[in-house]
N, C-alpha and C positions, 0 to 999 in steps of 0.2 A: 603770514604777509599781510591780512587785515589791518593787524594792529600798528604794522610799520606803515603803511599808507595811510592808515590814520593820525601817525606821528608825525610824518611828513606836511599832513593837510595843515597842521596846527603849528610848523616852523617855518622858516625861511632861511637862507643865506644871509649873511650882514652884509652891509653894503660896506662896510670899510673895516678891514682887519688891520689892527697894529700889533707885528711881533718882534720882542727885542730876543732876539736868536742868535748863537753861531753855529748851529747844526747845520751842515752844509744840506745835507739830504731832507732834514726838516725846510730848511729852505726851499730846494728845490720842489718840494711837493705844494708847499703853500703856491711856489709860483703857477704849477700844473693846475692847480683847484682855481684860481684866479683869473686865467687866462679860458677853462674850460667850465667853469660852471656859474659863473657870472658875478663874481663877487667885483662890488664896482672901483673898489682901491682894498690894495694890500702892500701894505708899507712894512718893509724889514729893515730894522736898525740892529748892529751888532751890541753886546755889551750885557745881555742877559738883564737879571734882578738891578743890578747897580745904575745899569742905564734907565730904567725905566724909572727909578726911585728919583734921578737928577733929573729925568725928563718931567716937563709940566704935564698933567694928565690929557692926553690926548682926546678928540673929540672921535671916538673909535666905539663900537658897538661889544668887541671883543678884541681883549687883550691876549696874547700870548706871549707866555713868557717860560724862559729855559732857567733853569734852577741847578746847581750843584749839591748845594749843602744843605739839607731840609731843614734843619736849625736855624740857619739865615733866613732861610725864604718865611718863617714864619712869621716874622717879626716884619719884614718886608711886605708881606701880601696884606698884614691887618694896616700898614699905612696906607695900600695902594688902595683896599677895598673903601677907605674911609673916606678918599677924596676922587674916586671915580665911579661912576654910575653903570661901567661896562664891566661885559662877564669876560672875569679873569681865569683863564686856564694856563694852568703849570704845566710843562713838561719836563722830565726827569728820567732818570735810568734804576733808581730805587723801587724795587716792585714789594712793598709790603702796605700791609691795612694800616698799621701804625702811621705811615708818613701820609697816606690817603686821609685819614681822619684830621691828623692834626693840620693839614694843610685846607683840605674843606674849613675846618673850625676858624681858620685866619681869615679867610674871607675867597680861597679859591672857589669858583664854581664847578670845578673837575679837577682831577690829577691823572694827566696822560704817562703813560709808562713808554719812551721811546727804545727801538725805531717805530715811529709809527709808518702805516700802509696808508693811500690816500684814502680810502673809504672811512677808516677809523678817523683821521683827521677832517673828514668833511662832517661825520655825523656831530663830532665833540662842536665845530664852529656854528651849529645849527642854533639860532635863537628862536624864541617865539613869533608867530606870524602877527601876534596883536591880538588885540579882542574880539571873541567870536562876532559871528552875523548879524548879535543882535542890534549892534551899530547901524546897520545900515538905516538910510534916510527913511525907508520905506516901513520900516521894523517900529510900532511904539514903544517907548521906554518902559521897562518895566522896572519897579521899585524892587530890589534883592528881598528874597524872603530867607528867614534863617529857624532851620528846624532843630532843635536839640533832642537826642534821643539818652536817654540815663536808665542804667539800670539800677534797678532797686537792689538786686541779687546778683551776683557772678553766676555765668551759664544758663541764665535764663531766656536764650536767645537775643537780647538785645542788638546786636551788630547784625544778627540775620534779618531781623525787622527793619535796620536802619537801610541795610544792602537793599533788600525787595522793594522800600519806599521809594528809593533814588533810583533804582530802575525803572520803577513804573512812571516814575515823572520823566524820565530821561526817554523812554520806549514807549511808554503809551501816550502819555501825554505830551511828549515831543517837546521838552523844554532841555534847553540846557541846564545841567545838574552837575552840582559837585558834591562827592562823598568825602569827608574829612573825617578820619581814625585818628582820635587824638591818644589813643595808648601806644606811646612809642615804642614798646619791648613786645609786648604779646596781642597787638592790635591784628584784628583777623579779615578788615574787610578787604584788603588787596588777595589776600587768601583765597577767602569765598570767590572770588572773580576771576582766580587763576591768574593774577598778575604780581608781575615783580615790583617791591616797593621803589616808590622814585626816591631823590637824594634830597637832603636839605630840611626836613620837619623838624629833626631836634635844634637845629642851629636857629631856625626860623622861630621857633618858641623861647628861646632863650637869648638869642638876640634881634628882636622883633625890628629893630632900628633898621635890619639889612633886607627886611620884606618890601616888595616892589613887585609891579607887572610882572617881571622877566623872571624874578624869582618864581614866580606864581605859575607861567607858564611852562618855565622848564622843569618844575618840579611834581605837577599833577598828569597823570598816567590814562591815558585812553583808555577806557575799557568798551565805549562804542563810539560813534559821531559826536553823540549827545551826553553821554557820562562820564567825566572824570573824576579820578579817585587820587586822593593824597593821603598815604600812609607812610608807617616804617616797621622796620624790623631791627632795635637797635641790640645789642648785648646785653643779655639780661644782669651781667656783672657793672654794665655802666651804670653810673649815676648822672639823673637827668635833674637839671634845675628850670625849669622853665619860670620866668619871670611874669607876675602876675597880671601885666596885659599882654603876654604875649599870644596866648589864644583868640582874644575878641580882635587884635590888632591883624591876624592872621586872617580870620575870617572876614574882617573889611577889607582887607587884598584881594582876596579872592571873589568878593560882591562886586567889584570893579570889573569883572571879566562875566562873571555868572550868575544871571538873576533866581536859582536856587540852589541854596547850599542845606546841606545836611551834615550833622556834627554828631558823631558817635565819640560821646564824654565820657570818658570812665571815671567812676566816683573818686579815683584818688586824685585827678585832677581838680575837682571842684575848688579846694582853695585857691588855686589859680586861675579861678575862670568863671568867678561872680559878674566880671564884667559881660562875659559870654551870656551869661543866663537872663540880665538884662538886656543885651540885645537882642535875645532870641526873638521871635515871633511866637513862637510855641515849643511850651517842654515836653516829649513824651516820654513817661516814666513807665519802664517796664518791669514787670513783675511776677512771680507766681504766687500762688494761693496758699503761701505756708507761713506759719507764724514768724519765720524769720523774714520774710517778703511784706509782712503787715507791719513788723517794728519798723523796718526800711523805707518802706512807702509811707509812712507817717512822717518818720525823720527828712527825708528828702523832700518831700511834701511842703514841711513845713519851711524849710532852708530854700525852698524855691521860691515859696510867697513872701519870705522877708526879703530875699534879694530884689524879688523881681515881682510887685504884686499886681500889676497888669497883665503881665505875660500870660497867654492861655495855656491851660496845662491839659494835660490827656492821661489818662491811665489805663493802661493797658494790662488787663490779665493773660497770663500764659499757661494753658491748664493740659494736662495729659487727655489724649485724641479718645484713649477710652479710661474708663474707671472716675471716680469721684476726686476734685483735689482736696489736700488735708482740712480746708475751710471752705466752708461752701460759700458762693457769693453772697446773700444777704449778710450774714454774720460778719463777711471780711469790708463789707461797705460800712456796717452799723460801727465795727470797732474803726475803722479808718474815717469814719465821718465825710465820705464824698465817695461817690458812684465812681465804679467800673466801666469805663465808657465802653471798653472791647473787652470781650472772651474769648479769647483765641487759642482753639486746640492745636497743640503742638503735633504735625503728623514727623512722625520719626521718620517713614519710610521716604519720602518727599525730601525730608531735609537731608538723608544720606544722600539720595541721588541727584540732589543739587552740588552737594559739596565734589561729590566726583564726578560731577559735570563742570565745576566752576562756575555755577549758574545762582542766581537769586532763587530762593525757597519758594517765592512768588510766581518764578516761570514754570516753576514744575506743577501747579495746581490749575484746577478750575476755575473759572474767574467767580462763582457763585462761593466757592469754598470760604469759610469765615473767615479764614487767614488772607486771601485775597480782597477779599471785601472793605478790612481793616486797613488792608496795604493802600489799596484806592482811596480810601475816605480821606487817610493821613496825607497819601500824598495830593490830593487833588488841594487842601486846605494849604501844602508847602507852597504851590506854584503861584508864582505873583498875579494877580489878574489884571489882564491887560485894562488899560485907559477904557472908560465908557461915555466919556463927554456928556455927563450927567444922566445915562440911563439906568437904571435902576435894576440891578441883580440879584437876585434871591440867592441867600448864602446858603450851602451846603449843610443838610440836617446831619446830626450823627445819627448811625442807625444803632440799634441795641441788639446784640445777640444771645440767644437763649432766654 
C-alpha cells in the first residue's frame, strides 16, 4: 500500500489524451475516466494506427493506439515515436512476451492487452508528476553529484554497498536519491530492496535519443519517498548492445530530476561507460583482499585514472568478519601503491537478515559498526552541498578503520 501511494504521489493523470481506437468498450472506459477522474481533454478518433500515421503529431501527453497486427505496428510505432514526445500506449489482444518486447523496442511506452478494466486503463494513463520538490522556489538549487560503484571482483558486495549508501543518503540525510543498477541481466539492486524492476532501461541504453524526463519518471521505482531505483532483469540469453554514450546520457537525464545519483556499474559495462567515469564526481572501487582482488584493483584504478585523472577515487576493502584476509592490509597497499580508504568487515548474519527483509545491510547494523561508518562517509560525500553564500565549510575527513 505504501509503495502504491508513493507511486501515485510521483505521477498524475494527463491533461490531454488522444486515442486512435475503434473498440467500443475501450472508448466507453476512456469516456468514464475523462468524466470522473479529471482528464481535461480525451479525444477519440477512429482508424487505429493508420489514422495516427496519417494525422499530424497531436499535442497530447498520451496517445492510445489500437493495434491488430503486431508486425505492422512495429514500423508504425517507430515512426510515431520519432515525431512525437507523447507517451505511446499500444492496445491489442495478442498476449505474449515477444509481442510486448517488440512493441516496447519500437517505441511504445507500454503494451496493454484488451479487454481492459477501468483501473488498468487509469494506471496505464498516468504520467510523471514532474520534477521532485527540490525545484520549489524556497529550496536552493543543488548541483547533482554522481557516485559510481565498481566492483573489482564479482561477489565482493559492491551492490550491497551501493544500496546501503543510496538508502543512507535518502533516509538518513533526507535527500532525494536515485540508485541506478546498470547490470541489465544479473543486477540485484531492486532485488535487495524487494522491488520489481521497472521497464525501459535496456531500451534507454541502446537508444539514448529516446531518453527524456518522462521516461525517467516512468522507469524509476519508488523504494521510499526519497529513494528511487532504476534496474532491469533481462533474459540471460538476450544480447544487449548499449551504445557508448548511453550510460552517461541516462545519468544526465536522471540528474535533471534528482540531485544525488549512485550508479552500480558492472565491469562488463566499462567499455561503454568511459564517459560516465569522466562524469562521475567519485568512483568507489570495491574489492576483497585476495590476489585476484589486488590484480584487478590495480587494473581498474589505472583505467579510471586514464579516463578521468581528476575524479576522486575511493578504495573499499571487504574482509571477513572473523579471521584474516588472504593478503594483509599493509602488503595489499604496498603492492597496489595506494591506500585502502576503508577496510570493512562483512557481517554474514546481518547480510542474510537484510536479504530476507528486503532491506539494506546498513539498516540492520548499529551506526558505529565499521560497515555503517563507511556507508555514512561515502553517502555524505555523495550528497550535493547546499549553497553557502561564501560561508566556508570544512570538508568531511576520511576516517581510517583498523
